[in-house]
N, C-alpha and C positions, 0 to 999 in steps of 0.2 A: 495433401497430408492428412492423415487420419486424425480423429479427435484425440486430444491429450488425455492423460491418465487422471488419477485421483487428484482432486484439487482441494487444498485447505486454505482457509482465508480468515482474516479478522472479521468478526461479525459486522454486517452492515457496511463495512468499508469497501469490500471488493465484490460483494454479491450484487449483480446488476438486477434491478427490477425489470418488469416485462413489457409494458404496453406503450403509453404515450411518449412522445419525443420532445426534448428540449435540447439546447446546445450550450456547451461551455468549452472555450478554448478551441473552437473549430470542429469539435467532435460531437456527433449525435449521441445523446444520452437518453436511455429508455427510462420512463417513469410510469409506474402503474398508479392510476387514481386511488386515493386513499379512501378507506371505508369509515363509517361512523361508529365502529365497534369500540374504538379507544379514543383517547384525547386527540383531537385534530392537530393541536400544536405538537404533541409528542410524535405523531405519525409524520407530520411535515418535517420535524427535526430529523428523523431517521432518513427520510427521502433526500433532504438537503445534504446530509452527511454523505450520502451515496454520490450525489452530484459532485461534491467537493473532492471525494476520493477518486472519482473517474476523470476529473478534469486534468488537462495537461498543463498544470500550473506553471511549469518552468520551460515549456516548449517554445516560448517567445519572451521578449522583454516586456510585453504588454500585460497588465493585470487583466484578469478575467472578471467581467461584470456580470452579475446575476440579474436577469430581467424579472422583476416581480410579476408583471403581467403574464409573461410566458409560463412562469412557475405555477401561478394560480390556475391557468387554463390546463396545464399538463396534469396537475394534481386534482383538479375538480373541486377546489375549495375556495372560500373567500380569501381576501388579502389578510384578514386578521390572524389566522393561525400561521400563515407564512411569515408575517412580520414578527410574531411572537417567537417562532423558531429561529429566525434570523437574529433576533436580539440575543437569544441564548447562545447561538454560535459565535456572535461577536464577543460575548463575555468569555467564551472558551478559547478565543484567539484564532478562530478559523476564518472570520470575515471582518471587514472593516468598512466604515462609512466614508465615502469619498465626497467630493464636491457635488453640489446639486442633488444630494440625498442618494447618490448611487451606492450600491452595495457591491463590494469586490471581495474575491477570495484572497485572503492575506498571503502574500509571498514573504519568505524569510530571506535574510541576507546570507551571503556565503558563510560568514562566521557562524551564524545561527545554525545553518544546515550542517556544517562540519561538527558542531557541538552535538546536534541531534544524532548524527551518525555515530559519534563516540558513545553517546548514551545507549543507542541501539546495540552497539557492539558489546557493551557490558551486560545489558539485559539479556540479549540472545545467547551469550556464552553461559550465563547463569541458567537460562532455560535449557541449554544443551546438557548441562550437568544434571538437572532435575529429570530431563527426559531419559537419561541413562538409568536413573534410579526408578522411574515410575512407568515408563512406556513398555508395553509388551513387544516381543520380537516382531510380531506381525505388524504392529503399528509402525515400527521403525522401517521394516521392509517395504511398506507402502511408499516411502520417500523415493525409492528407486524408480517406481512406476511413473512418477511425475515427469521423468525424462525419457520414457520409452520412445517417444516420437522423434527424438533428436539424436539417436544413435547412428542412423544411416545418412544423416546430412548435417551440415554445420548449423549451429544455432542461428548464425547471422542470416541464413537463408530464410528463416521463419522468425524474424526478430520479434514481431508482435506476440506470437504464440509463446515464444521462449520467455519473453518479458513477463507474461502472466504466470508461467510455470515457475520462474525465478521468484517472483513475489509470493506465490503460493508456498514455495519451499520454505522460505524464511518464516512465514506465518505458521506453517506446520510445526516447525521446531518449537515455537512459542506455545502452540496448542499442546504438543506432546509433553511439555513441562508440567501440565495440569496445575499450573499456578495462577490463581486469580489475581494475585498481587502483581506478578510480572505482566500478565495480560492487561490489567487495568492501567498500569503505568505506561506500557509501550503503545497503547492504542492512540494516545493523543499526539504522538510523533509519527505515527504510521503514515498518515496522509502525505506528509512532506518527504519522508524517506522513500516511500513508494514512488512518488513522482520523480525524485532524483534518480532512483535506480532505473526507472523506465527511460528517462532522458539520456542517461550516460551509457546504458548498456550497449548501444550500437557503436560506440566510439572506441578506437584504439584496440580493436579485437578483444574487448572486455567480455563479450558473450562466450567466446571459446574458453577463456581463462576461468570464467564463472562456472561453467559446467564441470570443468576439471576440479575446481575447488569443492563443488557440491559432492562429487563422487568421493573425494577424500573425507569429507565431513561424514557422509553416510557410512563409509567403512569404519570410521572411528566410533560412531554411534553403535553400529552393529557389533563391534568388538568390545563394547562397554568400556572403552578407554576414555575415562573422564578427562584426564589432563590433556590428551591430544585433541579431543573433541572441542573442549573449551578454547584451546589455543587456535585451532583452525577456524572455528566460527568467529572468534573475535578478530583474527587477522583479516579474514575475508571482508568484514565491514570496515576495518581500519584502512584497507587498501582503497576502498571506495572513498573514504574521507580524504585520503591523500590525493586521489585523482581529482576530487572536487576542489581541493585547496589549490592544486596546480593548474587546473584547466577551466574553472568556472567563474572567471572574473565578471562575467555578464550578470551574475546574481546580485552584484553590488550596484 
């Protein structure tokens, strides 16, 4: 399969760094050693946010433990900036301290996940409205190219690639709103909604339905049909919330 088209993402949440490796949730995560140009704590914070965003948080029932020693080696810094960054991430609700001083990526309950998806639905539908008002035709047209690689085969045949395109699509709608308020509000639930979208997409033929929904959303945006675009975007996420409610009891 050829490489996918234009990708849009939440800053630092989906953009993978480049060099050294560590692991979270059974997946290899690339980490580039940080430089001394800026605060080591701040740089470590950004890198750890990337680790959390890339981790398969809900791929199993087990919580993901972050190994402080592995992180310090991968990032090429002492433990102090790592610990300071982790402390900040704990305050923001991304990590928790377990027994024996272990640090774990915080998992949300099913109820919390459903509430987050409802919040995402409201914010993304508002973003769609603003995108119609603010985005150029060329910017909206780029959304179609995100799915160029999936016209000749079913998304389920390339589920990992389609999962990334799916997440990039929803991030792009937020970006096209050109609203810092929506962006800043949505980024704190992005990690968990992203993980749930990725986990549920291969189930119950949701990938095929997803791409059909996306095409209808793009058509509404291209037509500058605000009411239809808002409704389609919101319903698309509410369908995910209903699926999680009905099928994801393992989250509790």
